[in-house]
C-alpha positions in Angstrom: -12.2 -22.1 19.1 -10.9 -24.8 16.7 -8.8 -24.1 13.7 -8.2 -26.3 10.6 -5.0 -25.5 8.7 -4.8 -26.2 4.9 -1.4 -26.5 3.2 -1.6 -26.9 -0.6 1.6 -28.1 -2.2 3.0 -29.0 -5.6 6.6 -30.1 -6.0 7.7 -28.2 -2.9 9.6 -31.1 -1.2 12.4 -28.7 -0.4 10.2 -26.4 1.7 7.1 -28.5 2.7 8.6 -30.0 5.8 9.5 -26.6 7.2 5.9 -25.4 6.6 4.4 -28.5 8.3 6.7 -28.3 11.2 5.9 -24.6 11.8 2.2 -25.6 12.2 3.1 -28.5 14.5 5.1 -26.1 16.7 2.2 -23.7 17.3 1.7 -22.7 20.9 -2.1 -23.0 20.2 -2.4 -26.3 18.3 -4.5 -26.6 15.2 -7.3 -29.1 15.5 -6.2 -30.6 12.2 -3.6 -30.1 9.5 -4.7 -30.9 6.0 -2.0 -31.1 3.3 -3.2 -31.2 -0.2 -0.6 -32.8 -2.5 -1.4 -31.5 -6.0 0.0 -34.6 -7.8 3.6 -33.7 -7.0 6.4 -35.6 -8.9 9.3 -34.8 -6.5 9.9 -36.2 -3.1 6.7 -34.8 -1.5 5.2 -38.2 -0.8 8.2 -39.3 1.3 7.9 -36.2 3.4 4.2 -36.7 3.9 4.8 -40.3 5.0 7.0 -39.0 7.9 4.0 -36.9 9.2 1.2 -39.3 8.2 0.1 -39.9 11.8 -0.1 -36.2 12.6 -1.7 -34.7 9.5 -4.5 -35.4 7.0 -3.4 -36.0 3.5 -5.3 -35.4 0.3 -3.7 -36.4 -3.0 -5.1 -35.0 -6.2 -5.1 -37.4 -9.1 -3.7 -34.8 -11.4 -2.2 -31.3 -11.1 -5.3 -29.2 -10.6 -3.8 -25.9 -9.3 -3.7 -24.1 -6.0 -7.4 -23.0 -6.0 -8.7 -26.5 -6.5 -6.3 -27.8 -3.7 -7.3 -25.1 -1.2 -11.0 -25.8 -2.0 -10.5 -29.5 -1.5 -9.1 -28.8 2.0 -11.9 -26.4 2.9 -14.5 -29.0 1.9 -13.2 -31.6 4.3 -12.1 -29.3 7.1 -14.0 -30.0 10.3 -13.4 -26.6 12.0 -15.4 -23.4 11.6 -12.2 -21.5 11.4 -9.7 -22.1 8.6 -6.1 -21.0 8.1 -4.0 -21.4 5.1 -0.2 -21.8 4.8 1.5 -21.9 1.5 4.0 -24.7 1.4 7.0 -22.4 0.8 6.1 -20.1 3.8 6.5 -20.5 7.6 4.7 -19.5 10.7 6.0 -18.0 13.9 5.1 -20.3 16.8 2.5 -17.9 18.3 0.6 -17.2 15.0 -2.5 -19.2 15.7 -2.6 -18.3 19.4 -2.5 -14.6 18.7 -5.1 -14.7 15.9 -7.3 -16.8 18.2 -7.0 -14.1 20.8 -7.8 -11.4 18.3 -11.1 -13.1 17.2 -12.1 -13.8 20.8 -11.7 -10.1 21.5 -13.5 -9.1 18.3 -16.2 -11.8 17.9 -18.0 -10.0 15.0 -14.9 -10.0 12.8 -14.8 -13.2 10.6 -11.5 -12.8 8.9 -8.1 -11.4 9.9 -4.6 -11.3 8.7 -1.2 -10.6 10.4 1.9 -8.9 9.2 4.8 -10.7 7.5 8.6 -11.0 7.3 9.7 -11.1 3.6 12.6 -13.1 2.4 13.6 -12.8 -1.3 16.3 -15.0 -2.7 17.5 -15.8 0.9 17.7 -12.1 1.9 15.3 -10.3 4.2 13.8 -7.3 2.4 11.4 -4.5 3.5 8.1 -4.4 1.5 7.3 -1.2 -0.2 4.7 1.1 1.3 2.1 -0.1 -1.2 2.3 -3.6 0.3 1.6 -2.4 3.8 -1.0 -4.6 5.5 -4.2 -2.9 6.4 -7.3 -3.7 8.4 -10.9 -2.6 8.4 -13.1 -2.0 5.4 -10.2 -2.2 2.9 -11.9 -2.9 -0.4 -10.4 0.2 -2.1 -7.0 -0.7 -0.9 -7.4 -4.3 -2.3 -8.1 -3.0 -5.9 -4.6 -2.0 -7.1 -2.8 -5.1 -5.8 -3.1 -8.0 -3.4 -2.5 -6.7 0.2 -3.9 -9.9 1.9 -1.8 -13.0 1.9 -3.2 -16.6 2.2 -0.5 -17.6 4.7 -1.4 -14.7 7.0 -5.2 -15.2 7.0 -7.6 -16.9 9.4 -11.2 -17.0 8.1 -14.6 -18.3 9.3 -16.4 -20.8 7.2 -19.5 -18.6 7.0 -17.5 -16.2 4.7 -17.0 -19.0 2.2 -20.7 -20.0 2.5 -21.6 -16.4 1.6 -18.9 -15.5 -1.0 -18.0 -18.9 -2.4 -14.6 -20.7 -2.6 -11.5 -19.9 -4.6 -12.2 -19.5 -8.3 -10.5 -22.5 -10.0 -10.5 -20.7 -13.4 -7.7 -18.4 -12.2 -4.2 -19.6 -13.1 -2.8 -16.9 -10.9 -4.0 -14.1 -8.6 -6.7 -16.4 -7.3 -6.2 -14.9 -3.8 -6.6 -11.4 -5.2 -9.9 -12.4 -6.7 -11.1 -13.9 -3.4 -10.2 -10.9 -1.2 -11.8 -8.6 -3.8 -15.0 -10.6 -3.4 -14.8 -10.7 0.4 -13.7 -7.1 1.2 -17.0 -5.3 0.2 -18.9 -7.4 2.7 -16.6 -8.1 5.6 -14.3 -6.0 7.7 -10.8 -7.6 7.7 -9.1 -7.6 11.0 -5.4 -6.8 11.3 -2.8 -8.0 13.8 0.1 -5.7 13.4 2.6 -8.5 14.3 5.0 -10.3 12.0 3.8 -13.8 12.5 4.5 -15.2 9.0 7.8 -15.6 7.1 7.0 -15.3 3.4 9.6 -16.6 1.0 9.9 -15.4 -2.6 12.1 -15.2 -5.6 12.1 -18.9 -6.5 11.5 -20.1 -10.0 8.2 -21.9 -9.5 6.2 -18.8 -8.3 3.2 -18.1 -10.4 4.3 -14.5 -10.8 7.3 -15.8 -12.8 5.3 -18.3 -14.8 2.8 -16.0 -16.4 3.4 -12.6 -18.1 1.1 -9.7 -17.4 -0.3 -10.7 -14.0 -2.7 -7.7 -14.4 -4.6 -9.8 -16.9 -5.9 -12.0 -14.0 -6.6 -9.0 -11.8 -8.6 -7.4 -14.6 -10.7 -10.6 -14.8 -11.3 -10.4 -11.0 -12.2 -6.7 -11.2 -14.7 -7.2 -14.1 -16.8 -9.3 -11.7 -17.6 -6.1 -9.8 -18.4 -3.8 -12.7 -22.1 -4.4 -12.5 -22.3 -5.2 -8.8 -24.0 -3.0 -6.2 -20.9 -1.3 -4.8 -20.6 1.9 -2.9 -20.4 4.6 -5.6 -17.0 5.8 -4.4 -15.7 2.2 -4.5 -17.1 1.7 -7.9 -15.4 4.8 -9.3 -12.1 3.6 -7.8 -12.6 0.2 -9.3 -13.3 1.5 -12.8 -10.4 3.9 -12.8 -8.0 1.2 -11.8 -9.5 -1.2 -14.3 -9.0 1.3 -17.0 -5.4 1.8 -16.0 -4.6 -1.9 -15.8 -6.2 -2.5 -19.3 -3.8 0.1 -20.7 -0.8 -1.5 -19.0 -1.7 -5.0 -20.3 -2.3 -3.6 -23.8 1.1 -2.0 -23.8 2.7 -5.1 -22.6 1.0 -7.3 -25.2 2.1 -4.9 -27.9 5.7 -5.2 -26.8 5.4 -8.9 -27.1 3.8 -8.7 -30.6 0.6 -10.0 -29.2 -1.5 -7.6 -31.3 -4.8 -9.3 -30.9 -4.4 -9.3 -27.1 -3.4 -5.7 -27.2 -6.5 -4.8 -29.2 -8.7 -6.7 -26.8 -7.5 -4.8 -23.8 -7.6 -1.5 -25.6 -11.3 -2.2 -26.4 -11.9 -3.0 -22.7 -10.2 0.3 -21.8 -12.6 2.2 -24.1 -15.6 0.5 -22.6 -14.5 1.4 -19.1 -13.9 5.0 -20.1 -17.4 5.2 -21.4 -18.8 4.0 -18.1 -16.7 6.5 -16.2 -17.9 9.3 -18.5 -21.5 8.3 -17.9 -21.1 8.6 -14.1 
């Protein structure tokens, strides 16, 4: 079983080396490490030069975003199995070895994730219960918020061939969109081991860059409104979609974005009509 690792990075010189080294230190070595530099303007190029004989480097001509960068890595990866690592995160040394073992023991499962250690602003924190990692047929659990993390995942190429790649139109929540497209069709395996250290709280996180992250989740959910979902799943989706539209409308109103508020209130009404018709 060969695994390609893809690390997208933009202006993360301060953390990129830690991420790369954590892959090089794996007890089961990756077949290849692909770092996609999304036109960084900091010291990223100098760090990559240090590892140029041990990694593959893709450099985007302009800043294209994390979805484009991950997709670029997927398209050149030589392995059937692909793992992602965000450039501000870090793997435990046994991460790939344990996920390899999981998939060898469960050959029909084509995607899995592991648990994580969370560090916020330099302090270890305990995730809330709503963030608890789950395995199995978890589509309904994926609807309220993202409970699958790119840095924790290993995924077979056949899933991308079926579902498609990351949607480059998403400025944020691109991973939420992908898992929501995958989860109705694939069981997601779970290793109940903390094999990733996930760092947060820094200023360049997308969740800090954009207001109303539910706007992006709504767009992802709307892709499934007319799809052939299990009726129970569809009802859960519509109820959550209605709720999130109300939340975004209220947030827009507070920011005096009245046109945006009206747009999401209208979306909410349409979803309510669909629920009433069920």
